[in-house]
VEXBA-862783 format. One record per residue: residue number from 0; residue in three letters; x, y, z of N, C-alpha, C in turn. Coordinates in pm, 1 decimal. Example, Ala and Ser with C-alpha at 12.3 -4.5 7.8 and 13.67 -1.06 7.14 Angstrom:
% VEXBA-862783
0:ALA:1319.0:-569.0:780.0:1230.0:-450.0:780.0:1320.0:-330.0:780.0
1:SER:1285.0:-225.0:708.0:1367.0:-106.0:714.0:1290.0:3.0:787.0
END
This chain:
% VEXBA-862783
0:UNK:85.2:-119.5:0.0:0.0:0.0:0.0:88.8:124.7:0.0
1:UNK:65.4:216.6:-92.4:145.7:336.7:-102.3:111.3:436.4:5.9
2:UNK:199.4:537.0:21.4:179.7:637.1:125.6:51.7:716.9:104.1
3:UNK:17.3:750.0:-21.9:-104.9:825.2:-48.2:-227.5:747.1:-4.7
4:UNK:-225.4:614.8:-29.2:-337.5:530.6:11.7:-347.5:523.8:162.9
5:UNK:-232.5:512.6:229.9:-232.4:509.1:376.3:-292.6:637.6:432.0
6:UNK:-250.4:752.8:378.6:-301.2:880.7:427.0:-451.2:892.7:403.4
7:UNK:-498.1:846.0:288.0:-640.7:855.3:256.3:-725.2:769.7:349.0
8:UNK:-666.6:659.1:399.3:-742.4:568.6:485.6:-726.9:601.9:633.2
9:UNK:-650.9:705.1:666.1:-623.0:742.0:804.6:-731.5:837.9:853.8
10:UNK:-832.0:783.3:921.3:-944.8:866.5:963.3:-902.9:967.6:1069.7
11:UNK:-803.3:933.3:1149.2:-756.3:1027.8:1250.9:-687.4:1147.5:1185.4
12:UNK:-607.1:1123.0:1083.5:-542.6:1233.2:1011.9:-648.0:1323.4:948.7
13:UNK:-749.2:1263.8:887.3:-854.8:1344.2:826.1:-926.7:1428.4:930.9
14:UNK:-941.9:1374.6:1051.6:-1004.8:1449.9:1159.7:-925.3:1575.2:1191.5
15:UNK:-794.0:1561.2:1212.4:-713.0:1676.6:1250.7:-698.6:1775.4:1135.8
16:UNK:-699.1:1727.3:1012.7:-698.5:1818.7:898.0:-826.6:1900.2:894.1
17:UNK:-939.7:1836.1:926.6:-1067.6:1907.4:930.6:-1069.9:2009.6:1043.2
18:UNK:-1015.2:1973.8:1158.5:-1008.3:2068.1:1270.0:-923.2:2189.1:1230.2
19:UNK:-812.5:2164.4:1161.6:-723.8:2273.3:1120.5:-791.9:2366.3:1020.6
20:UNK:-876.3:2310.7:932.0:-946.1:2393.1:833.3:-1055.9:2476.0:896.6
21:UNK:-1112.1:2428.9:1009.8:-1226.4:2495.8:1070.9:-1355.8:2450.2:1006.3
22:UNK:-1467.2:2504.6:1053.2:-1597.0:2462.7:1000.9:-1644.9:2335.6:1066.4
23:UNK:-1726.3:2259.4:995.0:-1786.4:2138.8:1050.3:-1683.2:2027.0:1062.2
24:UNK:-1677.7:1967.8:1180.3:-1590.7:1853.0:1205.8:-1678.8:1738.7:1254.3
25:UNK:-1670.1:1620.5:1193.2:-1751.5:1507.5:1240.0:-1726.1:1478.6:1387.4
26:UNK:-1824.3:1421.6:1456.8:-1806.3:1391.9:1599.9:-1681.1:1309.3:1625.4
27:UNK:-1606.6:1353.6:1726.0:-1478.9:1288.7:1758.7:-1498.4:1140.2:1789.6
28:UNK:-1607.8:1108.0:1859.1:-1629.9:969.6:1899.6:-1653.1:876.1:1781.7
29:UNK:-1687.1:933.2:1664.8:-1715.6:849.1:1549.2:-1590.1:799.8:1479.0
30:UNK:-1472.6:840.4:1524.3:-1349.4:791.0:1463.4:-1336.7:639.6:1479.7
31:UNK:-1377.1:588.0:1593.4:-1364.7:445.4:1620.4:-1497.0:373.9:1605.0
32:UNK:-1491.3:241.8:1608.7:-1612.0:160.3:1601.3:-1664.3:132.4:1741.9
33:UNK:-1789.3:90.9:1750.2:-1845.3:47.7:1877.9:-1776.9:-81.0:1922.6
34:UNK:-1725.2:-85.4:2045.2:-1662.3:-208.3:2094.9:-1768.3:-313.3:2126.6
35:UNK:-1762.9:-422.2:2056.8:-1868.1:-523.5:2065.8:-1871.2:-589.6:2203.6
36:UNK:-1989.0:-593.1:2263.7:-2008.1:-662.9:2390.3:-1981.4:-581.2:2514.4
37:UNK:-1933.1:-457.7:2499.3:-1904.7:-374.0:2616.3:-2033.7:-306.4:2662.7
38:UNK:-2064.3:-320.2:2790.6:-2184.5:-259.5:2848.4:-2144.5:-129.5:2918.1
39:UNK:-2206.7:-19.0:2877.1:-2176.9:112.1:2935.7:-2287.2:151.9:3032.9
40:UNK:-2247.8:185.8:3155.0:-2342.5:227.1:3258.4:-2301.7:363.5:3311.1
41:UNK:-2397.6:456.5:3314.0:-2368.7:590.2:3364.1:-2352.3:589.6:3515.5
42:UNK:-2246.8:655.1:3562.1:-2222.2:675.8:3704.6:-2237.0:825.3:3730.6
43:UNK:-2312.8:860.6:3834.6:-2338.7:1002.1:3862.9:-2233.0:1066.9:3950.3
44:UNK:-2178.7:990.3:4045.3:-2082.6:1049.7:4138.4:-1977.9:947.1:4178.9
45:UNK:-1854.1:963.1:4134.9:-1805.0:1067.2:4044.7:-1859.7:1045.3:3904.3
46:UNK:-1875.1:1150.5:3825.1:-1940.8:1135.5:3695.6:-1853.1:1061.8:3594.5
47:UNK:-1918.5:976.5:3517.0:-1845.7:903.6:3414.3:-1923.4:784.3:3364.6
48:UNK:-1856.1:700.3:3288.2:-1914.8:579.0:3232.1:-1836.1:457.5:3279.6
49:UNK:-1909.3:359.7:3330.7:-1849.7:231.4:3367.8:-1860.5:140.7:3246.7
50:UNK:-1747.7:96.7:3192.4:-1742.0:18.2:3070.2:-1700.5:-124.0:3105.2
51:UNK:-1795.5:-214.6:3093.5:-1775.7:-352.7:3138.6:-1767.5:-446.1:3017.7
52:UNK:-1650.3:-505.6:2992.4:-1639.5:-602.5:2883.0:-1685.9:-740.2:2927.0
53:UNK:-1714.9:-829.2:2833.2:-1753.3:-965.9:2871.8:-1638.4:-1035.7:2944.2
54:UNK:-1673.2:-1118.4:3040.6:-1574.9:-1202.4:3110.5:-1461.6:-1120.4:3171.9
55:UNK:-1494.4:-1003.4:3225.4:-1392.2:-916.9:3284.9:-1348.0:-971.1:3420.6
56:UNK:-1223.6:-944.1:3454.3:-1171.4:-976.7:3586.2:-1207.8:-862.4:3680.5
57:UNK:-1294.6:-888.8:3775.7:-1345.4:-782.3:3862.6:-1248.1:-742.7:3973.6
58:UNK:-1134.7:-811.9:3981.8:-1035.3:-772.4:4081.3:-960.5:-647.8:4039.2
59:UNK:-966.4:-614.6:3910.1:-887.9:-504.2:3856.4:-977.7:-405.0:3784.0
60:UNK:-927.3:-285.0:3765.0:-1000.2:-182.3:3690.9:-900.5:-80.8:3637.6
61:UNK:-945.0:-5.8:3537.7:-863.3:98.1:3476.0:-939.8:229.4:3483.8
62:UNK:-873.2:333.9:3528.4:-930.7:468.1:3525.3:-891.7:531.8:3392.7
63:UNK:-991.4:568.8:3311.9:-966.2:630.7:3183.0:-991.3:780.8:3189.9
64:UNK:-890.9:860.5:3150.5:-899.2:1006.5:3158.8:-888.8:1062.5:3017.7
65:UNK:-994.6:1125.5:2971.2:-1000.5:1171.1:2832.5:-915.0:1294.9:2808.8
66:UNK:-873.8:1311.0:2682.5:-805.9:1431.7:2639.1:-903.1:1532.0:2580.0
67:UNK:-846.0:1634.7:2517.0:-926.5:1740.9:2459.3:-875.7:1879.0:2494.2
68:UNK:-749.2:1886.9:2536.5:-688.7:2016.0:2564.8:-750.0:2090.3:2680.6
69:UNK:-822.2:2020.4:2766.3:-894.6:2078.0:2880.2:-1015.4:2161.9:2838.3
70:UNK:-1039.4:2174.8:2707.9:-1151.5:2255.7:2660.3:-1260.8:2171.8:2595.4
71:UNK:-1235.3:2045.1:2572.3:-1334.3:1958.3:2508.1:-1311.2:1815.5:2553.5
72:UNK:-1395.1:1724.0:2502.2:-1384.6:1584.1:2538.5:-1470.1:1549.5:2658.7
73:UNK:-1500.6:1420.8:2671.5:-1585.2:1370.7:2779.9:-1576.8:1219.6:2781.6
74:UNK:-1644.6:1159.4:2877.4:-1653.0:1013.1:2877.0:-1727.1:964.9:2752.5
75:UNK:-1819.5:1045.8:2698.3:-1894.4:1006.6:2578.4:-1804.8:1007.8:2454.7
76:UNK:-1721.2:1112.3:2438.9:-1634.1:1115.7:2321.2:-1533.3:1001.7:2323.5
77:UNK:-1496.2:955.0:2442.5:-1391.9:853.5:2456.0:-1446.1:715.7:2493.8
78:UNK:-1577.2:699.4:2492.6:-1634.6:570.8:2533.4:-1590.1:457.8:2441.3
79:UNK:-1580.9:484.1:2312.8:-1538.6:378.0:2220.8:-1391.1:344.3:2240.2
80:UNK:-1305.6:446.5:2252.1:-1163.6:422.2:2276.7:-1144.6:339.3:2402.2
81:UNK:-1202.9:383.8:2513.3:-1182.7:312.1:2638.8:-1258.9:179.7:2641.0
82:UNK:-1365.0:169.2:2562.6:-1433.9:41.3:2550.0:-1346.5:-61.9:2480.6
83:UNK:-1278.4:-19.2:2373.7:-1184.7:-110.0:2306.9:-1070.4:-148.7:2400.2
84:UNK:-1025.4:-55.0:2482.0:-920.1:-86.3:2578.3:-969.7:-187.1:2681.6
85:UNK:-1093.8:-169.6:2727.2:-1152.2:-265.1:2822.6:-1158.4:-405.3:2762.4
86:UNK:-1197.6:-414.1:2635.1:-1202.0:-544.3:2567.8:-1063.4:-605.7:2557.7
87:UNK:-965.3:-524.1:2517.7:-830.8:-576.2:2498.2:-767.1:-620.4:2629.3
88:UNK:-796.0:-547.9:2736.6:-738.8:-581.4:2867.4:-824.3:-682.1:2943.7
89:UNK:-946.3:-706.4:2893.7:-1045.5:-789.0:2964.3:-1062.4:-739.2:3107.5
90:UNK:-1070.2:-606.1:3117.4:-1075.8:-537.7:3247.1:-1170.8:-419.5:3236.7
91:UNK:-1257.4:-396.7:3334.8:-1346.7:-280.5:3329.4:-1269.0:-149.6:3328.6
92:UNK:-1324.9:-50.8:3260.8:-1269.1:84.0:3258.2:-1374.4:180.6:3310.7
93:UNK:-1333.5:268.0:3402.4:-1419.0:379.4:3440.7:-1369.1:502.1:3366.5
94:UNK:-1444.7:544.5:3265.3:-1411.4:663.9:3187.7:-1472.9:783.6:3258.6
95:UNK:-1389.1:862.4:3321.7:-1438.0:970.1:3407.0:-1464.5:1098.2:3327.9
96:UNK:-1549.3:1183.2:3384.3:-1570.0:1319.1:3335.3:-1504.5:1416.7:3431.7
97:UNK:-1465.8:1532.6:3379.5:-1413.7:1640.0:3464.8:-1452.8:1773.7:3402.1
98:UNK:-1449.2:1877.9:3481.7:-1487.8:2009.8:3434.9:-1388.7:2066.2:3333.9
99:UNK:-1440.0:2146.5:3241.0:-1358.5:2199.0:3132.1:-1334.2:2348.5:3147.7
100:UNK:-1224.9:2393.9:3087.9:-1192.5:2536.0:3078.3:-1299.5:2603.6:2990.4
101:UNK:-1344.7:2725.5:3022.5:-1291.6:2816.4:3124.9:-1359.2:2805.5:3261.3
102:UNK:-1468.5:2730.3:3270.7:-1539.0:2722.9:3399.1:-1454.0:2654.7:3505.5
103:UNK:-1367.4:2562.9:3463.9:-1281.6:2488.5:3557.2:-1137.9:2499.4:3508.2
104:UNK:-1047.5:2538.3:3596.8:-905.5:2549.7:3563.1:-823.4:2478.0:3669.9
105:UNK:-692.5:2465.6:3644.2:-603.6:2400.4:3739.9:-615.4:2467.9:3877.7
106:UNK:-624.3:2386.5:3986.3:-606.3:2241.6:3993.6:-737.1:2162.3:3998.4
107:UNK:-847.0:2220.4:3953.6:-976.4:2153.3:3963.8:-974.9:2014.6:3901.0
108:UNK:-920.5:2002.4:3781.2:-921.4:1873.1:3712.6:-836.8:1770.3:3786.6
109:UNK:-723.7:1813.9:3841.5:-637.5:1723.7:3919.1:-713.2:1670.1:4040.3
110:UNK:-787.5:1757.5:4105.3:-864.1:1716.4:4223.1:-976.0:1620.0:4185.5
111:UNK:-1040.1:1642.6:4072.2:-1146.4:1552.0:4028.8:-1091.2:1413.7:3993.7
112:UNK:-972.1:1410.6:3933.2:-907.6:1282.5:3903.5:-877.3:1207.7:4033.0
113:UNK:-830.0:1277.6:4135.1:-800.1:1213.0:4263.2:-926.0:1151.4:4323.6
114:UNK:-1037.2:1223.6:4315.8:-1163.5:1170.8:4368.8:-1204.5:1043.9:4294.7
115:UNK:-1196.8:1047.6:4161.6:-1235.1:930.6:4082.2:-1142.4:812.0:4108.6
116:UNK:-1013.3:839.5:4123.4:-918.0:731.8:4148.0:-940.9:667.4:4284.4
117:UNK:-968.0:748.9:4384.9:-997.2:692.2:4517.5:-1125.0:608.6:4513.9
118:UNK:-1226.5:659.9:4445.5:-1353.9:587.2:4433.3:-1332.2:451.7:4367.5
119:UNK:-1254.6:449.7:4260.1:-1231.0:324.9:4188.4:-1146.5:229.5:4270.9
120:UNK:-1051.9:282.6:4345.8:-964.5:198.4:4428.0:-1039.2:131.2:4542.1
121:UNK:-1154.8:184.8:4579.1:-1238.4:120.2:4679.9:-1316.6:2.9:4621.6
122:UNK:-1319.4:-7.5:4488.9:-1400.2:-109.8:4421.5:-1316.5:-216.0:4351.7
123:UNK:-1188.0:-193.4:4339.1:-1098.2:-290.2:4276.7:-964.9:-285.8:4349.6
124:UNK:-906.1:-401.4:4368.0:-780.6:-407.7:4444.0:-660.2:-368.6:4360.7
125:UNK:-673.5:-372.0:4227.7:-562.5:-335.0:4138.8:-615.5:-235.5:4036.3
126:UNK:-559.9:-116.7:4036.1:-607.1:-10.6:3947.2:-490.5:46.4:3867.2
127:UNK:-509.3:54.7:3736.7:-416.4:124.7:3648.3:-484.6:252.2:3600.0
128:UNK:-406.1:344.9:3549.7:-459.6:470.9:3499.9:-415.7:489.5:3355.5
129:UNK:-512.1:525.5:3269.7:-485.4:548.0:3128.4:-537.8:685.1:3089.0
130:UNK:-467.9:751.8:2998.6:-514.2:881.7:2952.5:-450.3:919.1:2821.0
131:UNK:-518.1:1005.8:2746.4:-462.8:1055.0:2620.8:-445.2:1205.6:2628.5
132:UNK:-334.3:1255.4:2572.9:-307.2:1397.6:2562.6:-309.6:1464.2:2700.4
133:UNK:-399.3:1561.5:2723.4:-404.3:1622.7:2856.7:-453.0:1522.5:2961.0
134:UNK:-527.4:1420.2:2918.7:-565.2:1313.3:3011.0:-444.3:1236.5:3060.3
135:UNK:-342.7:1222.4:2974.3:-217.5:1159.0:3016.4:-142.5:1247.5:3115.3
136:UNK:-147.5:1379.7:3093.6:-86.1:1472.2:3190.8:-154.9:1459.6:3325.9
137:UNK:-287.3:1449.3:3325.3:-360.6:1431.0:3451.2:-327.5:1296.7:3515.8
138:UNK:-310.8:1194.3:3433.8:-274.1:1062.5:3486.9:-137.4:1067.8:3554.7
139:UNK:-42.3:1135.1:3491.2:89.9:1150.6:3551.3:82.3:1229.7:3681.3
140:UNK:4.3:1339.3:3677.0:-10.7:1420.5:3797.1:-67.8:1341.7:3912.7
141:UNK:-162.3:1254.9:3883.4:-219.3:1170.8:3988.0:-117.3:1069.7:4038.9
142:UNK:-46.1:1005.4:3948.2:49.8:902.2:3987.6:161.8:957.1:4073.9
143:UNK:189.7:1087.5:4062.3:296.6:1149.5:4139.5:253.4:1190.1:4280.1
144:UNK:124.4:1172.3:4312.0:77.4:1205.2:4446.2:103.0:1088.3:4541.6
145:UNK:141.6:1116.4:4665.4:182.1:1009.5:4757.7:74.1:905.4:4785.3
146:UNK:-52.5:944.2:4777.2:-159.3:849.6:4811.7:-209.9:771.3:4691.9
147:UNK:-148.4:785.5:4574.8:-205.1:727.8:4452.8:-166.1:581.4:4432.4
148:UNK:-41.3:556.3:4400.6:13.7:421.7:4381.5:-65.5:335.6:4283.9
149:UNK:-90.5:383.6:4161.3:-153.6:295.9:4062.3:-59.2:183.0:4023.3
150:UNK:-117.0:71.7:3973.8:-33.2:-41.7:3934.9:42.1:-16.0:3804.3
151:UNK:-12.9:70.2:3719.1:51.1:98.3:3591.7:-8.1:222.3:3529.0
152:UNK:64.4:278.9:3431.0:18.5:394.6:3355.9:24.3:362.5:3206.9
153:UNK:-84.4:391.5:3137.2:-86.1:382.0:2990.6:-114.8:521.7:2937.2
154:UNK:-17.2:579.1:2868.3:-23.0:718.6:2826.2:-20.2:726.6:2674.1
155:UNK:-124.0:785.5:2616.2:-136.2:801.1:2471.8:-109.9:946.3:2434.0
156:UNK:-11.1:968.1:2346.9:24.5:1103.6:2303.7:31.9:1198.8:2423.3
157:UNK:111.0:1167.0:2524.3:108.1:1247.3:2647.2:155.6:1390.3:2624.0
158:UNK:82.1:1483.5:2681.2:118.1:1625.6:2678.9:195.6:1652.0:2806.8
159:UNK:326.9:1665.0:2795.5:410.9:1676.3:2914.5:484.9:1809.2:2923.1
160:UNK:485.3:1886.2:2815.2:557.8:2013.6:2812.6:460.5:2124.6:2774.1
161:UNK:406.1:2194.3:2874.3:307.6:2298.7:2846.8:369.8:2419.5:2777.8
162:UNK:503.1:2429.2:2778.3:571.2:2537.6:2707.8:592.1:2506.2:2559.7
163:UNK:561.3:2382.8:2519.4:570.4:2341.7:2379.0:709.1:2368.2:2321.0
164:UNK:810.5:2319.1:2389.1:947.0:2344.7:2346.0:1006.7:2241.4:2253.2
165:UNK:937.4:2131.1:2228.4:994.5:2021.4:2150.6:1020.9:2057.2:2005.4
166:UNK:1130.7:2002.3:1950.7:1165.2:2026.3:1810.8:1064.9:1964.0:1715.1
167:UNK:986.1:1867.0:1762.3:887.5:1802.2:1674.9:779.3:1898.9:1628.1
168:UNK:765.3:2012.9:1693.9:672.0:2115.1:1644.7:719.1:2176.1:1512.8
169:UNK:848.3:2165.8:1484.7:906.4:2234.0:1369.5:910.9:2147.0:1243.6
170:UNK:864.6:2023.5:1252.5:880.9:1931.1:1139.4:773.0:1945.1:1034.2
171:UNK:662.3:2011.2:1067.7:559.6:2038.9:968.5:470.4:1922.5:930.6
172:UNK:476.6:1811.3:1005.0:396.0:1695.0:971.1:258.8:1696.6:1037.2
173:UNK:241.7:1779.1:1139.9:116.1:1784.3:1215.4:30.7:1899.1:1161.4
174:UNK:-91.4:1869.4:1113.5:-171.9:1974.6:1050.5:-236.5:2072.3:1146.5
175:UNK:-242.8:2040.1:1276.2:-319.0:2124.2:1368.7:-237.9:2179.5:1485.2
176:UNK:-159.5:2094.8:1551.3:-97.3:2135.7:1677.1:29.7:2216.4:1651.0
177:UNK:16.9:2346.5:1665.8:130.5:2437.8:1658.9:167.2:2481.4:1800.4
178:UNK:280.9:2546.4:1813.5:318.8:2598.2:1945.0:214.6:2697.3:1996.1
179:UNK:166.1:2783.3:1908.1:68.7:2883.2:1951.8:-58.5:2817.5:2003.9
180:UNK:-107.1:2714.5:1933.8:-227.2:2643.4:1977.7:-204.3:2581.0:2115.2
181:UNK:-94.1:2509.6:2129.1:-68.1:2436.0:2253.1:-41.5:2531.9:2368.9
182:UNK:33.8:2637.4:2343.6:60.0:2733.7:2451.1:-67.4:2806.5:2491.9
183:UNK:-155.9:2833.1:2396.8:-283.5:2895.5:2431.2:-368.4:2806.1:2519.2
184:UNK:-373.6:2676.7:2487.1:-447.5:2581.7:2570.1:-386.9:2573.4:2710.7
185:UNK:-254.9:2574.0:2716.8:-187.1:2566.0:2847.2:-216.5:2688.6:2932.4
186:UNK:-209.5:2806.3:2872.9:-235.4:2928.6:2948.6:-378.2:2931.4:3002.2
187:UNK:-473.5:2886.1:2920.3:-613.3:2884.4:2964.6:-632.6:2787.6:3080.9
188:UNK:-564.7:2673.3:3076.2:-575.7:2573.9:3183.0:-508.7:2623.5:3311.9
189:UNK:-388.7:2676.9:3300.0:-314.9:2720.9:3418.7:-377.7:2843.2:3482.6
190:UNK:-433.2:2932.5:3401.3:-501.2:3053.2:3452.3:-415.8:3126.2:3555.3
191:UNK:-287.7:3139.9:3524.5:-197.5:3212.1:3613.4:-130.4:3128.0:3719.3
192:UNK:-160.3:2999.4:3727.7:-98.2:2912.9:3828.5:49.5:2890.5:3796.7
193:UNK:122.3:2846.8:3896.1:264.8:2819.0:3882.0:286.5:2710.5:3777.3
194:UNK:362.6:2741.0:3674.2:379.9:2649.7:3561.1:457.9:2523.4:3597.3
195:UNK:544.2:2530.8:3698.7:633.1:2418.1:3725.6:588.9:2334.1:3845.7
196:UNK:463.1:2340.5:3879.3:405.4:2244.7:3973.8:424.8:2103.6:3915.7
197:UNK:459.7:2006.5:3999.4:486.1:1871.9:3947.5:364.3:1813.2:3878.4
198:UNK:244.4:1862.1:3911.4:122.1:1810.4:3850.1:98.7:1866.3:3710.4
199:UNK:173.3:1970.7:3674.1:160.8:2028.5:3540.9:291.4:2021.6:3462.5
200:UNK:399.2:1982.7:3527.4:530.5:1979.4:3463.0:603.5:1851.2:3501.4
201:UNK:558.1:1736.7:3452.1:621.2:1609.8:3491.3:767.6:1599.7:3449.7
202:UNK:808.8:1677.0:3349.0:949.1:1672.1:3308.2:1039.9:1737.8:3411.7
203:UNK:981.5:1814.3:3504.2:1057.3:1874.9:3614.3:1050.7:1790.7:3742.1
204:UNK:970.2:1687.0:3741.5:941.1:1612.7:3864.2:1039.0:1497.6:3886.1
205:UNK:1044.3:1452.3:4009.4:1116.1:1329.9:4044.5:1022.3:1213.4:4012.3
206:UNK:1057.1:1133.1:3911.9:966.9:1028.3:3862.7:1000.0:889.8:3917.4
207:UNK:1090.5:880.1:4012.6:1140.7:748.7:4052.8:1031.2:656.4:4105.8
208:UNK:920.3:712.6:4158.0:815.2:628.8:4215.5:702.6:597.5:4118.1
209:UNK:718.3:634.5:3991.0:614.9:598.7:3893.9:607.5:447.4:3878.5
210:UNK:487.2:394.0:3854.6:472.9:250.3:3830.2:516.9:216.3:3688.1
211:UNK:515.7:89.2:3649.0:542.0:54.5:3509.2:454.1:137.7:3415.8
212:UNK:515.5:187.8:3308.4:448.9:285.5:3223.3:467.4:249.2:3077.0
213:UNK:356.5:251.5:3002.3:358.7:233.3:2857.5:318.3:364.7:2792.8
214:UNK:402.3:413.8:2701.1:375.5:537.9:2629.4:363.0:506.7:2480.7
215:UNK:253.0:550.4:2420.2:233.4:539.7:2276.0:218.4:679.1:2217.1
216:UNK:281.7:701.0:2100.9:277.6:833.3:2039.3:286.4:816.9:1887.6
217:UNK:227.9:912.1:1814.8:236.7:910.2:1669.8:367.7:967.1:1620.5
218:UNK:425.5:906.0:1517.7:552.6:951.3:1466.0:547.2:1085.0:1395.9
219:UNK:427.2:1127.4:1352.3:412.8:1253.9:1281.0:352.8:1365.0:1366.2
220:UNK:329.1:1341.0:1492.5:260.3:1443.9:1570.8:357.2:1543.1:1633.7
221:UNK:307.1:1663.4:1655.1:389.8:1769.5:1711.3:433.5:1738.5:1853.4
222:UNK:356.8:1658.3:1926.0:389.7:1626.4:2064.8:479.6:1504.2:2077.8
223:UNK:538.9:1459.9:1967.9:628.2:1344.1:1973.8:739.0:1364.9:2076.8
224:UNK:800.7:1482.2:2076.8:912.3:1505.6:2169.0:867.4:1511.1:2314.6
225:UNK:739.2:1544.7:2340.4:686.7:1537.6:2477.2:697.1:1394.8:2529.2
226:UNK:659.5:1298.7:2444.6:663.4:1158.1:2485.3:806.7:1109.3:2500.5
227:UNK:893.3:1146.1:2404.3:1032.4:1101.9:2409.3:1101.1:1156.4:2534.0
228:UNK:1078.2:1284.5:2564.8:1140.3:1344.9:2681.9:1091.7:1278.7:2810.3
229:UNK:962.6:1248.0:2817.4:909.7:1181.9:2936.5:974.0:1045.3:2955.7
230:UNK:981.9:967.5:2848.7:1038.5:832.6:2859.1:1185.8:839.1:2897.2
231:UNK:1257.6:935.0:2840.7:1399.0:950.5:2875.5:1414.6:986.3:3024.0
232:UNK:1331.9:1079.6:3070.4:1337.9:1124.6:3210.0:1299.1:1011.1:3304.8
233:UNK:1192.8:937.9:3269.9:1148.4:827.6:3355.6:1250.4:714.6:3357.7
234:UNK:1305.5:683.4:3241.4:1405.8:577.6:3235.6:1528.3:610.1:3318.8
235:UNK:1570.2:737.1:3314.3:1686.0:778.8:3393.9:1658.8:768.8:3543.1
236:UNK:1530.2:777.0:3580.5:1491.8:766.0:3721.4:1470.9:620.8:3764.1
237:UNK:1490.2:526.7:3671.1:1476.7:386.0:3704.6:1338.1:328.4:3685.9
238:UNK:1248.7:402.7:3620.2:1112.6:354.3:3597.2:1113.7:249.1:3487.8
239:UNK:1031.0:146.6:3503.1:1008.5:46.1:3398.7:915.8:109.7:3294.2
240:UNK:974.3:166.1:3188.0:897.7:244.7:3092.3:924.7:195.0:2950.5
241:UNK:819.3:196.7:2870.1:828.5:149.1:2731.2:769.2:255.6:2639.8
242:UNK:836.2:282.7:2529.2:788.9:380.4:2431.1:760.6:310.7:2299.2
243:UNK:638.0:326.8:2248.2:599.5:276.3:2116.5:565.8:395.9:2028.2
244:UNK:639.3:411.7:1917.2:615.3:520.2:1822.3:551.0:460.2:1697.8
245:UNK:430.9:506.6:1664.8:357.5:457.1:1549.1:390.5:544.1:1428.3
246:UNK:465.5:489.7:1335.3:510.9:565.7:1220.0:394.2:622.0:1140.6
247:UNK:404.8:750.2:1103.2:304.5:813.1:1018.5:176.3:853.4:1086.9
248:UNK:165.7:830.3:1217.6:41.0:858.7:1288.8:45.7:994.9:1356.4
249:UNK:-75.2:1049.6:1378.1:-90.4:1179.0:1443.1:-142.2:1162.9:1586.3
250:UNK:-167.5:1276.3:1649.3:-205.8:1284.5:1789.4:-327.3:1197.3:1820.1
251:UNK:-317.8:1123.0:1929.2:-425.0:1034.8:1980.5:-484.7:948.5:1870.6
252:UNK:-398.8:887.9:1790.7:-443.9:803.7:1680.3:-525.0:684.0:1727.2
253:UNK:-511.0:647.3:1856.2:-584.3:532.0:1909.9:-735.1:553.7:1909.2
254:UNK:-779.6:679.4:1896.0:-923.4:707.7:1890.3:-991.6:634.6:1775.7
255:UNK:-917.1:595.9:1672.5:-974.4:529.1:1555.2:-972.9:377.3:1568.7
256:UNK:-964.1:325.0:1690.0:-962.9:179.5:1710.1:-1084.9:115.7:1645.2
257:UNK:-1060.0:10.4:1569.3:-1166.8:-58.8:1496.5:-1176.5:-16.3:1352.2
258:UNK:-1125.0:104.1:1320.2:-1125.8:151.8:1181.6:-985.8:170.2:1125.0
259:UNK:-889.1:183.8:1209.5:-749.8:202.4:1168.4:-667.8:85.4:1219.0
260:UNK:-589.8:24.8:1127.9:-505.9:-87.6:1169.4:-406.9:-45.3:1277.2
261:UNK:-348.2:74.0:1261.7:-249.3:119.9:1359.6:-313.6:138.9:1495.8
262:UNK:-433.8:197.8:1498.4:-502.2:220.5:1625.2:-545.5:89.1:1689.1
263:UNK:-601.0:0.2:1608.6:-647.9:-128.3:1660.7:-532.2:-208.6:1718.6
264:UNK:-421.6:-207.6:1647.5:-303.2:-280.5:1695.3:-248.9:-219.0:1824.0
265:UNK:-245.2:-86.4:1830.4:-192.3:-19.4:1949.1:-276.0:-50.7:2072.2
266:UNK:-408.3:-48.3:2057.2:-495.3:-77.0:2171.1:-485.1:-223.6:2211.9
267:UNK:-471.7:-312.5:2114.0:-454.6:-454.4:2147.1:-326.8:-475.4:2228.0
268:UNK:-218.5:-409.9:2186.5:-91.9:-424.3:2258.4:-100.1:-361.7:2397.4
269:UNK:-166.0:-247.0:2407.0:-180.9:-182.6:2538.0:-267.1:-267.0:2630.5
270:UNK:-371.8:-326.2:2576.3:-458.1:-411.0:2658.3:-383.4:-531.0:2714.0
271:UNK:-302.6:-594.2:2630.4:-224.4:-708.7:2676.7:-124.0:-665.4:2783.6
272:UNK:-62.5:-548.6:2762.6:33.4:-497.2:2861.5:-36.8:-467.0:2993.5
273:UNK:-150.0:-399.8:2987.5:-223.3:-367.6:3109.7:-265.5:-493.8:3184.0
274:UNK:-310.7:-593.8:3110.3:-353.1:-718.0:3177.1:-234.8:-785.0:3246.1
275:UNK:-117.4:-778.1:3185.3:1.0:-838.2:3249.4:37.6:-764.5:3377.9
276:UNK:4.3:-634.9:3383.5:31.7:-555.3:3504.0:-74.0:-580.0:3611.6
277:UNK:-199.8:-591.7:3568.7:-310.9:-596.3:3663.5:-347.9:-737.1:3708.5
278:UNK:-326.1:-835.6:3622.1:-364.1:-973.6:3655.4:-243.7:-1063.3:3632.9
279:UNK:-145.3:-1056.4:3721.8:-21.7:-1132.7:3704.0:-45.5:-1283.0:3718.4
END
């Protein structure tokens, strides 16, 4: 299959190209297929969706934290992504909701993640945390708190540098995420808060107590260097960390699970990894 054919079949790339053009953008949740057999149940407090796959191991659970730059996204937009992850891991996922900018700014989202994680930890003896983009930043922020101790972290296209300093912004392969876009989202989220708080700047933090961590990132996305820097920093601190770079893929490509071979494969591999962490 030639490169032009690959690009034409990449529904995630088409999504970000549409976002960059402006105007009508198809619903984000429609990038992926419905995960077959997963039962979704609304939870009111803490708010979110409980995603139960067939034959799940009830001793374990995964907290799913959606991305969206703190300005968009929800458990509904990410229900298919986290549903596919639940199927692959054969483990329930609680896809949480949190307040969005501008009504909610740092540290509100961090506090909501802590509440959801504590709630889930009361219901399962082994809990991992998964997140994409800013959801991965929230997952890291939670894992760095003394009372957290998740069994593992699965981070998709993690946003780890709110200053957007990575050289991958300069390569021109990402149609949407520029430094100006990312720095604008960061400023709105921080709302004047200290930029180098460990919950917002994991590259400045002591990562030695992080659990086993799997990082997946697209090879063409502007945030590629965010993931590489995190893995380098975590590895130097002695963390059991793995980096998977999907060639030719863009930000949060896993959203297209079921429609994209790269996304489907990535979620299958992450599910197997999570199960090895949660059900030894």
